[in-house]
N, C-alpha and C positions, 0 to 999 in steps of 0.2 A: 366685552359684551358677551353675554350668554345668549344663545340662539332661542332658547325656550321651546315651546311647542311649535312644530312645523305648521300647525294650523294658523298660527299668528302671523305668518309671513305671506305676502302676496308676491308671486313671481311675474315679472313683466318682461315680455320679449324685448331684446335690445334691437332697436330698429334705427335707421338712418336719421330719423327726426329727433332722436335722443342724443345724437353724437354731433359735435362740432369740431372743426379743425382737420378732419380726415377727408381725403379726396375720394376714397373708396373703402368699403368694408368687404373684405374677401371672406366668403363662407369657408370654414374649416370643419374638420370632423367633430370639433367640440363647440365651436361658436363662430366668432367673427374676428378677423385680424384687420385692424385699421392700417391703411396705407396712406402715405403722403405723396405718392405718384400714382397716376392711373395705370391700369394694366397694360395699355399699349406702350406707355413710356417704360414701364418695368421690363418689357420684352426687349428694349433696346439698351438696357443697363449693361455696361461691359465688364463690371467688376463687383466682387463681393462686398467691398466697402460701402458703395452706394446702396446696394441691395439691403445691407444691414441697416444703414442710416435711415433710409426712407421708411422702413418698417418700425423704427423706434418712434413712438407717437408724440413727439414734441409738439406741444400746443393742442393736442387732442384731448377732449374732455366730454364726459357724460353731462348733459345739461337737462335738469328735471324741474318741473313744478310740482310740489308735493307738500302735504302736511305731515309726512313721515318724521318720526323722531329717531329711527334707526334704519340703516341701509346695510346690505351685504352685496358685494360684487365678487363672483367667482372669476378668477383670471388664471391664465397660463403664461407667466412671463418667461422671457429668455434673458438671463442675466449674463453680464459680461465679466470675464476674468482675463488677466494678462499674466502669462507664465513668468515667474521670477519677480513679480511685483506683489505688494500687499493685496489681500482680498478687497474688492470693492464693496461698499455698502449696498444693501438691497435698495432697489428703486423705491421712490416715495410716491404715494398717492395723496394728493392734496384735496381736502374737502373745503369748499367755499360755500357759505350761506349768504345769499344776498350780497355777493361780491367780497365777503370778508373771510379770510382764511381762519378756520376754526379747529381743524384737526388734520393730522397727518398719520398715515399708516403704511406698512409694507406688507407684502404677501409672502407667505411661506411657499416652499416648493419651487417649481419652475425648472426649465432647462438651463444649462450653463454652457455658454459659448466661450471657449478658452482660446486665446490668440497668443502665439509666440511672436513677440515684437521683432525679434532678430531674424526670423526666417519667414514670417508671414503665414506659417502653418496654423490651421484652426481645427478645433475639435469640439463637437457638440455632445454633451452628456444629457440624456433625457431626464426629465423630472415630472412631477405631478402638479395637478391643479391646486391652487391655493385660494384663500378667501380673504378679502379685505373687508373689515367690519368697522362701521362708524355708528356710534350711539350718542345719546344725550343731545340730539338736535333740538333746537327750540321748537315748541309746538306752533301749529298754525301754518297756513299756506306760505310758501317761500320758494325762491329760486335756489336750487342746489346744484353745484358743479363738482364733479369728481375728475380732477386732472390726472391723466395717466402719466406714468414715469416717462420723462423725456429721454432716458438713456437705456431703456429696456423695451424690446419688442414685447407686445402684450396682446394675447388673445382674450377677447371678452366672451365669457362662457355663460354667465347667468347674472340676473339682477333681481334682488329681493328687497322688500321694504315692508314696514308695518302699517302703511297706508298707501293708497293708489298714487301712481306717478303719471305725469303726462308731459308732453313737450312744452317748453317755455315759449310763450308767444313772441313773435318778432318785436324786439324793442326799438327797431329802427336805427340801430347803430351802423355806421359805415363799416365796410369790410376792408381790412388792411392785409394784403398779400406781401409777405417778405421772404426773400431768398438770400441765403448766405451760407457760411461755413459752419464748422463745429461750434464757433463762438455763438452764432445765431441759434444753432441746434440746442445749445445749453450746456456745453461741456463744462464740468466743475461747478455748475449752479447748485444751490442747495436743494432745490425741488422744482417740479415742473411749472408751478405758477410764479416762480421767482427767477426764471431765465430773463435775460434783459428784454427780449421781445414781448414776453408776457407782461412784464412790469410796464413797459412803454405803452402797450395796448390799453391797459387799465387807465393810465394817466391820460391817454389820448381819446378815451371813450369810443374805442373801435373794437370790432370783432377780428381776432387774429387768425390768419391762416399761415402757419409757420412752415416754410419750405427751406429751413436751414438744415443742411445735410453735412454731417461730420465728414471732413476730408473730401467733400464732393461738390464744392461750388466751383465748377470747372468750365463754365460757359457751354454746358452741354445743350445742343439744340432741342432735345426733347424736354428739358426743363423750361426753356424759353417758350416752347409751344404749349406746355402745361399752363404757364402763367398767362399766356395769350388767351387761353380758353376759359379761364376762371372768372367768375364774377368778382369785380374788385372796384373799390372806390378810390383807393390809394395803393401804390405799389412801390416797394423799395428792393434794390438788389445790391448786395454787398459783395464786391469783387476784389480778389487779389491774393489773399494769403494762401489759398490752396493751389493757385497757379504757380506760386513760388515753391511751396514745400513739396509739391509733386515734381517740380522742374518740368512742367507739362509742355511748355512751348517756348519759343524764342521771341525776341522783340518783334520781328517781322510779322508774326502771326497774331500778335495781341490785338492790334487796332482793328483789323477786319473781323476778328472773332467778337470783340465787344460791339462793334457796329451791327453785326448780324444778330447778336443776342437782343439788342435793343430794337432793331427793326422788327424782329418777330413779335416781341411784346407789343409794339406799336400797331402791328397788324390787327390785334384784337382790342387794343385800348389806345386809340389815336390821340385822345385828349385827357386821359386820366393822369393826375399828378404822379410823376415817376421820379424817384430819388435814387441816384447812384451814390453808393457809399464806398469810399476808398478804404484801404486797410488801416486798421488800428495800429498803434505803435507796437512793434515786436522786435526787440533788439537783435535777435539772432539773424533776422532776415532783412533788416533795414538796408544793409549794404552787401550782404552775402547771399548769393542765390541758393536755391535748393539743389538736390533734394534734402529734405529734413530726414534725420535718422535718430533712432533711440540713443540717448546718452548712456553709454555702457557704464560709465562711472556712477551715474545716478542709480542705475539698476543694481549695481553691486552694493549700494547702500539701501536697497529695498524701496526705491521710489522711482516714479516715472519722470523722465526728462527728455528733452530733444536738443539736437544741435543742427546747425546748418553745415552742409558739406560741399557746396558748390564752389566754383572758381570765380572769385570776385573780379578777377582781371579780364574776364570775357565780357565785352560790352553787349553781346547779343543775348545774354542770359538775364532773366528777370529778377529784380529785387523789389522790395516794397516801395522804395523811393522811386524807382523807374515806373512802377505801375501807377502810383499817385500822379506823377507827371503826365503820363499818357491818358489817364482817365480825365484829368482836368482839361486837357487839350480837346479830347473827344467831346466831352459834354459842352464845352464852350462853343465848339464848331456847330454842333447839332442844335444848341439852344437858340441860335439865330432864327431857325424855322420851327422850333419846338419850345414855346415859352413855358410849358409845364414840365419840362425836363430840368432837373436840378442836381447839384453835386453837394455832398457833405464829406469833407475831409475827415477820415476816420480818427485822426489825431485829436479832433475836437471831442471825441467820445472817450478816448484813452490815449494819453500822451506820454512822452518820455518823462515829463515831470511826475505824472501819476505813478509811473513805474517805481519811483523811489519809495513811496509809502505803500503801494499796492502792487508788488512785483507779481509777475506771472509764475505760479508755483512750479510749473514744468517748463517754463520759458516759452510757452506757446499759447496756453489757455488761461483766461481769467478765472479768479475764484468767485465765491458767492458775493462778497462785498463789492467786487469790481463789476459783476453783473448788475447789481443794484445801481452803481454809479453810472454805468453805460445806459441802462434803461431810463434813468432820470434825465440824463443829458440828451438822449435821443428824443424823448418826449418833449423837452423844452425846445430843442432845435428844429424838430420836424413838425410837431403839432402846435407849437407856440404861435404867437400872433404873427411873427415874420417868417414862419417856417413853410416848407414846401407843402405840408399837409394841413395848413391852418384852415380851420372850419370846414373839414371835409363833409360832403353831402352824399347821400345815397343816390347817385345818378350814374349807374353803371351802364 
């Protein structure tokens, strides 16, 4: 699209009522940085992994009501690179019109955050602001959504259009708050509106708040307090894989940590449907504890891969099998007094049999086709007639 005369464009300040899925918009020197944890929680974050993950705006989108046929968004992305691995593709900005994906673009420029997977060292190379351009939108009033990349931190700098924009009126959809690992964050999904939670939200007719944090679903108390304080009509928490691949705790600590996490959520949402999702199938960690480590043989071939390195003979260390057993027991015990607490075995979303036709490309994360499968299955199992979230109502 050519920009044409500057007089043809209207510049609209980016304000909170035009953004959904973010918990806060942090002012920067250039614009606004969406966050998926509030400032008080970010102050308690103990490591760079979670700080990076929560600033990647998975599920965050600009939502506009407009007759515009062309839009421009100036952005400053922070792109990810892994030393020794092939370059990652630029993040994708999805354009949806009245709920239908009609265009995808990427932004030039941006910072580059390079991580050495073998040492953990990181380097930031500064870059410039880029522009995402969409044209050829259908004429007339419509709901327009610009989904920000799920895998790149993105500062929102400016919004331009060839007709006025305004916030979309409340459509009365229930709010679904979901917390999970990199799989929920969207790792290896094709685009931000096709992560499995985004697809499930559309099928379930709900507004998504995605608190999936790559490498960081670790039963952190500040995450539980964040969920406690959010408006929510239905809540799900996917627990397990990061506890194993970080080798975070031993069996003795798991039960009290899960109970405490659920207790905190229930402090703010005593009767909200709450679904605990146990780990999806992941062969490397089914019977072998963490920590997970980069697969050096895969890296020598120019691809990312992971291996489990823990001692499977140690009964105190966590595996995915152990965590599924513990979560089933915990939910069963609590459900006697909490009838709106439910369990979903993650293997109903992705199983050992599924791995035959849809293997995990890096032995840890699903690909785009598997995200779609998981999203479809979650929608049917959670939002279907017999699901924990069947017929959710806006009664927060």
